N, C-alpha and C positions, 0 to 999 in steps of 0.2 A: 569506167576505168578499163573494162575489157575491150571496148571498141578502140580506146587509145592504144592498147597493146597491139591489137591487130593492125591498126593504122601504122604503127611503128614498124611492125614486121613487113608490111606491104611496101613502105617507103624504103627500108633497107634492101629488100629484094629488088626493087626497081632500080636502086642505085648500084646494084652489083656488089654491095658490101658483103652480102651473105644473108642467110635466113636465120632469124632468131626463133628458136623453137621454144614455145611456152606451153606448159600443161597446166591448165586451170582446173583444180580439183576441189570439190566442196569438202569441208571438214568431215561431214557425215560419211562420205564415200571412203575417205582415208581411214576412219574409225572402223567402218564395216570390213575393210580389207585387212586391217592389222592382225586380227586373230588367225587368219589363214596362213600368214607368214610364220607365225609362231608354232603352228601345228605341224610344219614340215618335219619329217623324220630324218634323223641322222643316218648316214649310210652304215650298214652293219659292219662290224669289225670281224675279220677272218683270222683264225688262229692257224698259222702256217704248219703247225705240228699235228693238228687234228683234222684239218679241212680235207674233204674229198676233192677229187678232180672237178666234180660238178660245182662244189662250193667255190673253188678257185676261179672257175669260168665266170662267176658273177662279178669278178673284179674287172675294172675298166682296162681294156687292152689285153686281157688274158683270154685266149681262145682254148680250144680243146687240146691242141698240141702243146702249148705252153703249160697248161695245167698238168698235163701228163708228165712233162719234164720236171716240174716242181715236185710232184709226188715221187717220181723215180729218184730224184736227187735226195729226197728225205729218206727213202728206203735204203739207198746206198750209203749215205753219209750219217744217218742218224738224225735226231731232232735238230731243228734250227736253234742255235743258242741266242741269236739276236736277229732282228728283222733284216738287218743289213746283209746277213748271210745269203739272202735271196739273190743278191747280185752275183753269186757264184753259179747260178743256174744259167745255162746258155740261153741267150736272148733277152736276159734281164740286165740291162745296163743301168747306169746312174739315172738317166733321163726317165726310163720306165719306172724304176724304183721310186723316184720322187713323186710320181703320179699315184703310186699305190700306198706309200708310206703311212698315210693317215688311216688307212683301212686295214692295217696289218698288226698282228700281235704274235708273240710266241709264249709258250708256257709249257708246263710238263705235259707230255702226251698222255692221252687217256689210258688208264690201266686196262689191260685185256681181261 
């Protein structure tokens, strides 16, 4: 059966129709790989009201300057009431916000 599939691929390639890519995997290989996929860790959630600049830098697309702007905004305006308030920080538009949204939360700031 495998040789028939390879013959079909070779024939299609020779005719210029395109290449049919097939991956033949044994069931035991699939079972062996399945647990690794379920072990993946979810990306950590960052609380905008308690995160340090270093914590914020771990977010995708947030560098040192952006992290500092977020902290400065929080200090000047008080705690974020909702994650969407992050778009009020210079440099965080809707596009960047949507990339970060799943990794953000707000809550009461830590008591001093």
